[in-house]
C-alpha positions in Angstrom: 104.9 -14.6 22.5 107.4 -12.0 23.1 109.3 -11.7 20.0 112.9 -12.3 20.8 114.3 -10.8 18.2 113.3 -7.8 19.1 112.4 -6.3 22.2 111.5 -2.4 21.5 114.5 -0.4 20.3 114.5 2.1 23.5 113.8 -0.5 25.8 116.2 -2.0 28.6 116.8 -5.7 29.2 118.9 -5.7 32.5 119.1 -10.1 31.7 119.5 -11.6 28.3 116.9 -12.9 27.3 118.5 -16.3 26.2 121.4 -17.8 28.3 124.4 -18.3 26.9 125.2 -21.1 24.6 128.5 -23.4 24.7 129.0 -25.4 21.4 131.8 -28.7 21.2 132.8 -29.3 18.1 135.7 -32.0 16.0 135.9 -31.4 12.4 132.5 -30.4 11.3 133.0 -26.5 11.0 129.6 -26.4 8.2 128.1 -27.8 11.6 124.3 -26.8 10.8 124.0 -25.9 14.7 126.0 -22.7 13.9 123.7 -21.3 11.3 120.9 -22.3 13.2 121.8 -20.2 16.1 123.7 -17.3 14.0 121.4 -14.5 14.8 120.7 -15.5 18.6 121.0 -12.3 20.8 123.2 -14.1 23.3 126.4 -15.0 24.3 127.9 -17.7 21.8 131.1 -19.6 22.2 132.3 -22.5 19.8 135.3 -25.2 21.4 137.3 -26.3 19.2 140.4 -28.1 19.4 144.0 -26.4 18.7 144.3 -28.7 15.2 141.1 -27.3 14.4 140.9 -24.1 14.9 141.6 -22.4 11.2 138.7 -24.0 10.2 136.5 -22.4 12.0 138.2 -18.8 11.6 135.0 -18.2 9.3 132.2 -17.9 12.0 134.1 -15.8 14.2 131.3 -12.9 12.9 128.8 -14.3 15.2 130.7 -16.6 17.1 133.7 -16.5 19.9 135.9 -19.8 19.2 138.0 -21.2 21.6 140.8 -23.1 21.7 141.6 -26.2 24.1 145.0 -26.3 25.5 145.4 -30.4 23.7 143.9 -32.3 20.1 142.1 -35.3 20.6 141.5 -35.5 24.7 138.0 -36.8 23.7 134.3 -35.3 24.4 134.6 -35.5 28.2 137.3 -33.3 27.7 136.2 -30.7 25.5 132.6 -30.6 27.7 134.6 -30.3 31.0 136.1 -27.5 29.3 133.4 -25.5 28.6 131.9 -26.2 31.8 134.8 -24.8 33.6 134.6 -21.9 31.6 130.9 -20.9 31.6 130.4 -21.1 35.1 133.2 -18.7 35.8 131.3 -16.1 33.7 127.0 -16.7 34.0 124.7 -18.5 36.3 122.7 -20.7 33.8 124.2 -21.6 30.0 123.2 -23.9 27.1 125.5 -26.3 25.7 124.2 -27.5 22.1 125.4 -29.6 19.9 127.2 -29.2 16.5 124.4 -30.7 14.1 121.2 -29.6 15.6 118.9 -28.8 12.4 115.6 -27.1 13.8 113.3 -26.8 16.6 109.9 -27.5 17.0 106.6 -27.3 18.9 104.1 -29.7 19.6 100.3 -28.8 18.6 97.6 -30.9 18.0 99.9 -34.3 17.8 102.4 -32.6 15.1 105.9 -30.9 15.3 105.8 -27.5 13.7 108.8 -25.8 13.1 109.6 -22.9 15.4 112.5 -20.5 16.1 115.5 -20.9 17.7 115.2 -18.0 20.5 111.4 -19.2 20.7 112.7 -22.4 21.6 114.6 -21.8 24.0 113.4 -19.2 25.7 110.3 -20.9 26.5 112.7 -24.0 27.8 114.2 -21.7 30.3 110.5 -20.5 31.2 109.5 -24.3 32.1 113.3 -24.3 34.1 112.2 -22.0 36.2 109.4 -23.6 37.7 111.5 -25.8 40.1 115.3 -25.7 40.9 116.7 -27.5 38.2 119.9 -28.6 37.5 119.9 -29.7 34.4 116.8 -28.9 31.8 117.0 -30.2 28.2 115.0 -30.4 24.6 113.1 -33.2 23.5 113.5 -35.8 20.5 111.7 -34.1 18.1 111.1 -38.0 16.9 109.6 -38.1 20.6 107.5 -35.2 21.0 105.2 -34.6 18.6 102.8 -37.5 21.0 103.0 -35.7 24.0 100.9 -34.1 25.9 102.5 -32.6 29.4 104.5 -29.5 29.2 107.9 -31.3 30.7 108.7 -34.2 31.7 111.4 -34.5 34.7 114.0 -37.0 36.4 115.2 -38.1 32.9 117.1 -38.0 29.9 118.9 -35.1 29.1 120.6 -34.8 25.6 122.2 -32.6 22.9 120.6 -29.2 23.6 120.7 -29.3 27.8 121.2 -26.1 30.0 123.4 -26.2 33.1 122.1 -24.0 36.3 126.1 -23.4 37.3 125.7 -23.5 41.1 123.7 -26.7 41.2 126.0 -28.8 39.1 129.6 -27.1 39.2 130.4 -30.3 41.8 130.2 -32.8 38.8 132.5 -32.9 35.9 132.0 -35.5 32.9 133.5 -38.7 33.0 136.2 -39.4 30.8 136.3 -42.9 30.7 132.8 -42.2 28.9 133.5 -41.6 25.2 130.0 -42.1 24.5 126.7 -41.8 27.1 128.9 -39.5 29.3 125.1 -37.2 29.4 123.3 -40.5 30.9 126.0 -40.4 33.4 126.2 -36.6 34.0 122.0 -37.0 34.4 122.6 -39.7 37.1 125.1 -37.6 39.2 122.8 -35.0 39.6 119.9 -37.6 39.9 121.8 -39.9 42.8 122.3 -36.6 44.6 118.8 -35.6 45.0 118.7 -33.2 42.3 115.9 -32.5 39.4 116.8 -32.5 36.3 113.8 -31.2 33.6 113.5 -32.2 29.9 110.4 -30.3 27.9 108.2 -32.8 26.1 106.6 -30.3 23.5 109.9 -28.3 22.9 111.9 -30.4 20.4 115.2 -30.6 18.0 115.8 -31.9 15.3 119.5 -33.8 14.9 121.1 -36.9 12.7 120.9 -40.2 13.9 123.7 -40.8 16.0 127.0 -41.8 14.2 125.5 -40.8 11.2 127.3 -37.3 10.6 130.6 -36.6 9.0 133.1 -35.5 11.5 132.2 -35.5 15.7 131.8 -38.9 17.1 131.1 -40.5 14.2 134.3 -42.3 13.8 133.8 -43.8 17.5 130.7 -44.8 16.8 131.9 -46.7 13.5 134.2 -48.9 15.9 131.2 -49.9 17.8 132.6 -48.9 21.3 129.0 -48.1 22.4 128.7 -51.7 24.0 132.0 -50.6 26.2 130.2 -47.2 27.2 127.2 -49.0 28.5 129.2 -51.6 30.5 131.3 -48.4 32.0 127.9 -47.6 33.3 126.5 -50.4 34.4 129.9 -51.0 36.1 129.2 -47.4 37.9 125.6 -47.6 38.2 125.0 -51.0 39.1 122.4 -53.3 37.3 119.5 -51.7 39.0 119.7 -48.6 37.7 121.2 -49.4 34.3 120.6 -52.6 31.8 122.1 -52.8 28.0 120.1 -52.6 25.6 120.4 -54.1 22.3 118.3 -52.6 18.3 118.7 -54.4 15.8 119.3 -51.4 12.9 120.4 -51.5 9.0 123.6 -50.6 9.9 123.8 -53.2 12.4 123.6 -53.6 16.4 123.0 -50.2 18.4 123.8 -50.8 21.7 121.9 -48.6 24.4 121.8 -47.7 28.2 118.3 -48.3 29.7 118.0 -45.9 32.7 115.9 -47.4 35.3 114.4 -43.9 35.4 111.8 -44.5 37.9 114.6 -45.3 41.1 114.3 -40.6 40.7 110.6 -40.6 40.3 108.9 -37.7 41.3 104.8 -36.6 41.7 104.9 -32.9 41.6 102.2 -30.9 40.1 103.4 -27.6 38.7 
């Protein structure tokens, strides 16, 4: 594997090895992603609300901190802001959550920790195999048992790669304070486009709603149920159904997507 950090000093690189990274964040200036990704040789941006700008100044050495126009407009607003920002500058770009703790590669049914540059670069190479609109990495807890390199037309969460040309017509739904990722993917798939998720390259992150800052208050308010109901209303029960999970902290409402509606059989 090519050591991304560093090609020979006299090598001329005509295009970035790692696509630009944009991180939307709220009241989490010590998010794990910032340290994890700080040394990557690519353009890196942190997207914050005006009220939080000063909290993130210490990250200016490794990132460009971008201030949005307004406060407390919700995550869809932030993601639409950064999407429009990225589309003006880049053909491909990463949108990464602020609480990613590490990256892994599945080998012999075990997750082996790998560097961020290796994870993102190898994922990008997979995304090039098809005209992919959105690519993503797998959750660490699901990756250990995977045998294939990737899966088509399914969810894309937390560590997500966008092709500007193929995703420009879509935007995050401001009515979805949660589950925006699933809605975005459904927009893409309903237009007959592809998404790809790496099966053996994965990321680690806290359980949703347990990490301080970010959307913690939204999860605590149990607005997940409303978000799932909104998805069902928008896409229909033949595509989205309510899934109720009993957890130690109480009931968890999730959206079960009928991905088979968008199943494709392609050998690459």
